Jmol script that loads the backbone (N, CA, C; Angstrom):
load data "model"
ATOM      1  N   UNK A   1       3.766   2.488  13.869  1.00  0.00           N
ATOM      2  CA  UNK A   1       4.210   3.604  13.004  1.00  0.00           C
ATOM      3  C   UNK A   1       4.398   4.801  13.893  1.00  0.00           C
ATOM      4  N   UNK A   2       5.417   5.532  13.567  1.00  0.00           N
ATOM      5  CA  UNK A   2       5.658   6.726  14.335  1.00  0.00           C
ATOM      6  C   UNK A   2       5.398   7.940  13.445  1.00  0.00           C
ATOM      7  N   UNK A   3       5.740   9.119  14.039  1.00  0.00           N
ATOM      8  CA  UNK A   3       5.435  10.372  13.259  1.00  0.00           C
ATOM      9  C   UNK A   3       6.232  10.570  12.013  1.00  0.00           C
ATOM     10  N   UNK A   4       7.455   9.961  12.029  1.00  0.00           N
ATOM     11  CA  UNK A   4       8.277  10.115  10.817  1.00  0.00           C
ATOM     12  C   UNK A   4       7.666   9.467   9.628  1.00  0.00           C
ATOM     13  N   UNK A   5       7.069   8.278   9.852  1.00  0.00           N
ATOM     14  CA  UNK A   5       6.386   7.664   8.647  1.00  0.00           C
ATOM     15  C   UNK A   5       5.080   8.313   8.299  1.00  0.00           C
ATOM     16  N   UNK A   6       4.382   8.817   9.308  1.00  0.00           N
ATOM     17  CA  UNK A   6       3.064   9.450   9.122  1.00  0.00           C
ATOM     18  C   UNK A   6       3.227  10.802   8.324  1.00  0.00           C
ATOM     19  N   UNK A   7       4.336  11.447   8.465  1.00  0.00           N
ATOM     20  CA  UNK A   7       4.574  12.700   7.731  1.00  0.00           C
ATOM     21  C   UNK A   7       5.247  12.500   6.379  1.00  0.00           C
ATOM     22  N   UNK A   8       5.642  11.352   6.142  1.00  0.00           N
ATOM     23  CA  UNK A   8       6.275  11.014   4.803  1.00  0.00           C
ATOM     24  C   UNK A   8       5.149  10.799   3.791  1.00  0.00           C
ATOM     25  N   UNK A   9       5.119  11.621   2.754  1.00  0.00           N
ATOM     26  CA  UNK A   9       3.980  11.631   1.812  1.00  0.00           C
ATOM     27  C   UNK A   9       3.966  10.450   0.977  1.00  0.00           C
ATOM     28  N   UNK A  10       5.196  10.050   0.419  1.00  0.00           N
ATOM     29  CA  UNK A  10       5.249   8.802  -0.399  1.00  0.00           C
ATOM     30  C   UNK A  10       4.775   7.593   0.274  1.00  0.00           C
ATOM     31  N   UNK A  11       5.129   7.406   1.599  1.00  0.00           N
ATOM     32  CA  UNK A  11       4.722   6.169   2.279  1.00  0.00           C
ATOM     33  C   UNK A  11       3.254   6.173   2.413  1.00  0.00           C
ATOM     34  N   UNK A  12       2.637   7.323   2.835  1.00  0.00           N
ATOM     35  CA  UNK A  12       1.207   7.380   3.121  1.00  0.00           C
ATOM     36  C   UNK A  12       0.446   7.226   1.793  1.00  0.00           C
ATOM     37  N   UNK A  13       0.948   7.751   0.706  1.00  0.00           N
ATOM     38  CA  UNK A  13       0.284   7.523  -0.580  1.00  0.00           C
ATOM     39  C   UNK A  13       0.289   6.053  -0.937  1.00  0.00           C
ATOM     40  N   UNK A  14       1.398   5.439  -0.721  1.00  0.00           N
ATOM     41  CA  UNK A  14       1.541   3.998  -1.012  1.00  0.00           C
ATOM     42  C   UNK A  14       0.543   3.140  -0.190  1.00  0.00           C
ATOM     43  N   UNK A  15       0.463   3.418   1.098  1.00  0.00           N
ATOM     44  CA  UNK A  15      -0.526   2.676   1.939  1.00  0.00           C
ATOM     45  C   UNK A  15      -1.960   2.945   1.483  1.00  0.00           C
ATOM     46  N   UNK A  16      -2.303   4.200   1.239  1.00  0.00           N
ATOM     47  CA  UNK A  16      -3.615   4.606   0.844  1.00  0.00           C
ATOM     48  C   UNK A  16      -3.991   3.956  -0.489  1.00  0.00           C
ATOM     49  N   UNK A  17      -3.062   4.017  -1.488  1.00  0.00           N
ATOM     50  CA  UNK A  17      -3.289   3.400  -2.681  1.00  0.00           C
ATOM     51  C   UNK A  17      -3.485   1.884  -2.631  1.00  0.00           C
ATOM     52  N   UNK A  18      -2.752   1.294  -1.788  1.00  0.00           N
ATOM     53  CA  UNK A  18      -2.893  -0.163  -1.560  1.00  0.00           C
ATOM     54  C   UNK A  18      -4.378  -0.526  -1.013  1.00  0.00           C
ATOM     55  N   UNK A  19      -4.790   0.274  -0.151  1.00  0.00           N
ATOM     56  CA  UNK A  19      -6.169   0.090   0.462  1.00  0.00           C
ATOM     57  C   UNK A  19      -7.202   0.329  -0.601  1.00  0.00           C
ATOM     58  N   UNK A  20      -7.098   1.319  -1.283  1.00  0.00           N
ATOM     59  CA  UNK A  20      -8.108   1.673  -2.357  1.00  0.00           C
ATOM     60  C   UNK A  20      -8.092   0.635  -3.461  1.00  0.00           C
ATOM     61  N   UNK A  21      -6.847   0.183  -3.869  1.00  0.00           N
ATOM     62  CA  UNK A  21      -6.797  -0.888  -4.883  1.00  0.00           C
ATOM     63  C   UNK A  21      -7.459  -2.218  -4.413  1.00  0.00           C
ATOM     64  N   UNK A  22      -7.299  -2.511  -3.102  1.00  0.00           N
ATOM     65  CA  UNK A  22      -7.906  -3.673  -2.603  1.00  0.00           C
ATOM     66  C   UNK A  22      -9.447  -3.561  -2.553  1.00  0.00           C
ATOM     67  N   UNK A  23      -9.950  -2.374  -2.193  1.00  0.00           N
ATOM     68  CA  UNK A  23     -11.393  -2.160  -2.194  1.00  0.00           C
ATOM     69  C   UNK A  23     -11.918  -2.245  -3.682  1.00  0.00           C
ATOM     70  N   UNK A  24     -11.214  -1.679  -4.603  1.00  0.00           N
ATOM     71  CA  UNK A  24     -11.603  -1.776  -6.042  1.00  0.00           C
ATOM     72  C   UNK A  24     -11.642  -3.283  -6.451  1.00  0.00           C
ATOM     73  N   UNK A  25     -10.656  -4.000  -6.032  1.00  0.00           N
ATOM     74  CA  UNK A  25     -10.558  -5.380  -6.378  1.00  0.00           C
ATOM     75  C   UNK A  25     -11.852  -6.187  -5.791  1.00  0.00           C
ATOM     76  N   UNK A  26     -12.207  -5.872  -4.647  1.00  0.00           N
ATOM     77  CA  UNK A  26     -13.363  -6.560  -4.013  1.00  0.00           C
ATOM     78  C   UNK A  26     -14.630  -6.210  -4.835  1.00  0.00           C
ATOM     79  N   UNK A  27     -14.793  -4.963  -5.219  1.00  0.00           N
ATOM     80  CA  UNK A  27     -15.947  -4.620  -5.977  1.00  0.00           C
ATOM     81  C   UNK A  27     -15.963  -5.337  -7.365  1.00  0.00           C
ATOM     82  N   UNK A  28     -14.741  -5.401  -8.010  1.00  0.00           N
ATOM     83  CA  UNK A  28     -14.709  -6.116  -9.219  1.00  0.00           C
ATOM     84  C   UNK A  28     -14.917  -7.525  -9.152  1.00  0.00           C
ATOM     85  N   UNK A  29     -14.531  -8.132  -8.000  1.00  0.00           N
ATOM     86  CA  UNK A  29     -14.701  -9.603  -7.824  1.00  0.00           C
ATOM     87  C   UNK A  29     -16.225  -9.858  -7.637  1.00  0.00           C
ATOM     88  N   UNK A  30     -16.901  -8.933  -6.914  1.00  0.00           N
ATOM     89  CA  UNK A  30     -18.305  -9.085  -6.662  1.00  0.00           C
ATOM     90  C   UNK A  30     -19.091  -8.897  -7.997  1.00  0.00           C
ATOM     91  N   UNK A  31     -18.569  -8.139  -8.894  1.00  0.00           N
ATOM     92  CA  UNK A  31     -19.196  -7.880 -10.160  1.00  0.00           C
ATOM     93  C   UNK A  31     -18.828  -8.877 -11.255  1.00  0.00           C
ATOM     94  N   UNK A  32     -18.095  -9.874 -10.813  1.00  0.00           N
ATOM     95  CA  UNK A  32     -17.814 -11.099 -11.670  1.00  0.00           C
ATOM     96  C   UNK A  32     -16.848 -10.644 -12.835  1.00  0.00           C
ATOM     97  N   UNK A  33     -15.869  -9.811 -12.490  1.00  0.00           N
ATOM     98  CA  UNK A  33     -14.884  -9.343 -13.510  1.00  0.00           C
ATOM     99  C   UNK A  33     -13.544 -10.001 -13.202  1.00  0.00           C
ATOM    100  N   UNK A  34     -12.797 -10.440 -14.192  1.00  0.00           N
ATOM    101  CA  UNK A  34     -11.536 -11.099 -13.980  1.00  0.00           C
ATOM    102  C   UNK A  34     -10.371 -10.099 -13.700  1.00  0.00           C
ATOM    103  N   UNK A  35     -10.622  -8.861 -13.892  1.00  0.00           N
ATOM    104  CA  UNK A  35      -9.620  -7.810 -13.567  1.00  0.00           C
ATOM    105  C   UNK A  35      -9.159  -7.634 -12.146  1.00  0.00           C
ATOM    106  N   UNK A  36      -9.996  -8.233 -11.263  1.00  0.00           N
ATOM    107  CA  UNK A  36      -9.712  -7.988  -9.789  1.00  0.00           C
ATOM    108  C   UNK A  36      -8.373  -8.572  -9.433  1.00  0.00           C
ATOM    109  N   UNK A  37      -7.915  -9.589 -10.163  1.00  0.00           N
ATOM    110  CA  UNK A  37      -6.627 -10.235  -9.818  1.00  0.00           C
ATOM    111  C   UNK A  37      -5.439  -9.185 -10.033  1.00  0.00           C
ATOM    112  N   UNK A  38      -5.595  -8.450 -11.099  1.00  0.00           N
ATOM    113  CA  UNK A  38      -4.539  -7.399 -11.332  1.00  0.00           C
ATOM    114  C   UNK A  38      -4.533  -6.344 -10.242  1.00  0.00           C
ATOM    115  N   UNK A  39      -5.681  -5.971  -9.760  1.00  0.00           N
ATOM    116  CA  UNK A  39      -5.709  -5.010  -8.660  1.00  0.00           C
ATOM    117  C   UNK A  39      -5.130  -5.524  -7.440  1.00  0.00           C
ATOM    118  N   UNK A  40      -5.408  -6.764  -7.091  1.00  0.00           N
ATOM    119  CA  UNK A  40      -4.847  -7.512  -5.908  1.00  0.00           C
ATOM    120  C   UNK A  40      -3.382  -7.511  -5.941  1.00  0.00           C
ATOM    121  N   UNK A  41      -2.818  -7.819  -7.160  1.00  0.00           N
ATOM    122  CA  UNK A  41      -1.362  -8.018  -7.267  1.00  0.00           C
ATOM    123  C   UNK A  41      -0.635  -6.641  -7.158  1.00  0.00           C
ATOM    124  N   UNK A  42      -1.292  -5.706  -7.851  1.00  0.00           N
ATOM    125  CA  UNK A  42      -0.702  -4.295  -7.687  1.00  0.00           C
ATOM    126  C   UNK A  42      -0.826  -3.741  -6.264  1.00  0.00           C
ATOM    127  N   UNK A  43      -1.928  -4.022  -5.582  1.00  0.00           N
ATOM    128  CA  UNK A  43      -1.996  -3.572  -4.202  1.00  0.00           C
ATOM    129  C   UNK A  43      -0.972  -4.226  -3.308  1.00  0.00           C
ATOM    130  N   UNK A  44      -0.763  -5.512  -3.478  1.00  0.00           N
ATOM    131  CA  UNK A  44       0.278  -6.249  -2.712  1.00  0.00           C
ATOM    132  C   UNK A  44       1.680  -5.673  -3.027  1.00  0.00           C
ATOM    133  N   UNK A  45       1.982  -5.311  -4.224  1.00  0.00           N
ATOM    134  CA  UNK A  45       3.297  -4.722  -4.589  1.00  0.00           C
ATOM    135  C   UNK A  45       3.451  -3.387  -3.902  1.00  0.00           C
ATOM    136  N   UNK A  46       2.405  -2.572  -3.999  1.00  0.00           N
ATOM    137  CA  UNK A  46       2.334  -1.245  -3.378  1.00  0.00           C
ATOM    138  C   UNK A  46       2.564  -1.407  -1.848  1.00  0.00           C
ATOM    139  N   UNK A  47       1.863  -2.280  -1.280  1.00  0.00           N
ATOM    140  CA  UNK A  47       2.024  -2.501   0.220  1.00  0.00           C
ATOM    141  C   UNK A  47       3.429  -2.941   0.560  1.00  0.00           C
ATOM    142  N   UNK A  48       3.978  -3.853  -0.177  1.00  0.00           N
ATOM    143  CA  UNK A  48       5.346  -4.202   0.108  1.00  0.00           C
ATOM    144  C   UNK A  48       6.408  -3.097  -0.046  1.00  0.00           C
ATOM    145  N   UNK A  49       6.231  -2.296  -1.106  1.00  0.00           N
ATOM    146  CA  UNK A  49       7.136  -1.165  -1.257  1.00  0.00           C
ATOM    147  C   UNK A  49       6.941  -0.137  -0.192  1.00  0.00           C
ATOM    148  N   UNK A  50       5.741   0.102   0.290  1.00  0.00           N
ATOM    149  CA  UNK A  50       5.471   1.052   1.343  1.00  0.00           C
ATOM    150  C   UNK A  50       6.070   0.664   2.691  1.00  0.00           C
ATOM    151  N   UNK A  51       5.893  -0.678   2.944  1.00  0.00           N
ATOM    152  CA  UNK A  51       6.411  -1.188   4.154  1.00  0.00           C
ATOM    153  C   UNK A  51       7.915  -1.118   4.157  1.00  0.00           C
ATOM    154  N   UNK A  52       8.520  -1.439   3.028  1.00  0.00           N
ATOM    155  CA  UNK A  52      10.026  -1.394   2.899  1.00  0.00           C
ATOM    156  C   UNK A  52      10.454   0.067   3.139  1.00  0.00           C
ATOM    157  N   UNK A  53       9.769   0.972   2.542  1.00  0.00           N
ATOM    158  CA  UNK A  53      10.158   2.456   2.744  1.00  0.00           C
ATOM    159  C   UNK A  53       9.983   2.860   4.237  1.00  0.00           C
ATOM    160  N   UNK A  54       8.858   2.475   4.893  1.00  0.00           N
ATOM    161  CA  UNK A  54       8.603   2.808   6.200  1.00  0.00           C
ATOM    162  C   UNK A  54       9.679   2.196   7.133  1.00  0.00           C
ATOM    163  N   UNK A  55      10.084   1.009   6.809  1.00  0.00           N
ATOM    164  CA  UNK A  55      11.099   0.305   7.634  1.00  0.00           C
ATOM    165  C   UNK A  55      12.439   1.026   7.478  1.00  0.00           C
ATOM    166  N   UNK A  56      12.773   1.472   6.218  1.00  0.00           N
ATOM    167  CA  UNK A  56      13.976   2.151   5.976  1.00  0.00           C
ATOM    168  C   UNK A  56      14.031   3.527   6.757  1.00  0.00           C
ATOM    169  N   UNK A  57      12.951   4.218   6.688  1.00  0.00           N
ATOM    170  CA  UNK A  57      12.728   5.478   7.438  1.00  0.00           C
ATOM    171  C   UNK A  57      12.966   5.294   8.906  1.00  0.00           C
ATOM    172  N   UNK A  58      12.273   4.248   9.515  1.00  0.00           N
ATOM    173  CA  UNK A  58      12.400   3.949  10.869  1.00  0.00           C
ATOM    174  C   UNK A  58      13.747   3.610  11.324  1.00  0.00           C
ATOM    175  N   UNK A  59      14.493   2.880  10.513  1.00  0.00           N
ATOM    176  CA  UNK A  59      15.848   2.492  10.847  1.00  0.00           C
ATOM    177  C   UNK A  59      16.800   3.722  10.645  1.00  0.00           C
ATOM    178  N   UNK A  60      16.559   4.637   9.792  1.00  0.00           N
ATOM    179  CA  UNK A  60      17.430   5.786   9.635  1.00  0.00           C
ATOM    180  C   UNK A  60      17.293   6.716  10.803  1.00  0.00           C
ATOM    181  N   UNK A  61      15.985   6.793  11.381  1.00  0.00           N
ATOM    182  CA  UNK A  61      15.802   7.660  12.486  1.00  0.00           C
ATOM    183  C   UNK A  61      16.388   7.076  13.801  1.00  0.00           C
ATOM    184  N   UNK A  62      16.332   5.814  13.938  1.00  0.00           N
ATOM    185  CA  UNK A  62      16.809   5.133  15.142  1.00  0.00           C
ATOM    186  C   UNK A  62      18.300   5.087  15.222  1.00  0.00           C
ATOM    187  N   UNK A  63      19.049   5.150  14.052  1.00  0.00           N
ATOM    188  CA  UNK A  63      20.391   5.085  14.005  1.00  0.00           C
ATOM    189  C   UNK A  63      21.103   6.314  14.234  1.00  0.00           C
TER     190      UNK A  63
END
end "model"
wireframe off; spacefill off
backbone 0.3
color backbone group
């Protein structure tokens, strides 16, 4: 990651939300709740969207 992605607020919120969602999913799974699957799926979607945005920002800067 370079500085362009680090200063982009939407990308960082996406990465941070993905990590928090994964942590919540772990706690829910440990608590024997079936909702953890929803949090994992949402975290993976957020992560994919954030990586796509970061890749697009990186390609725009290098071009």
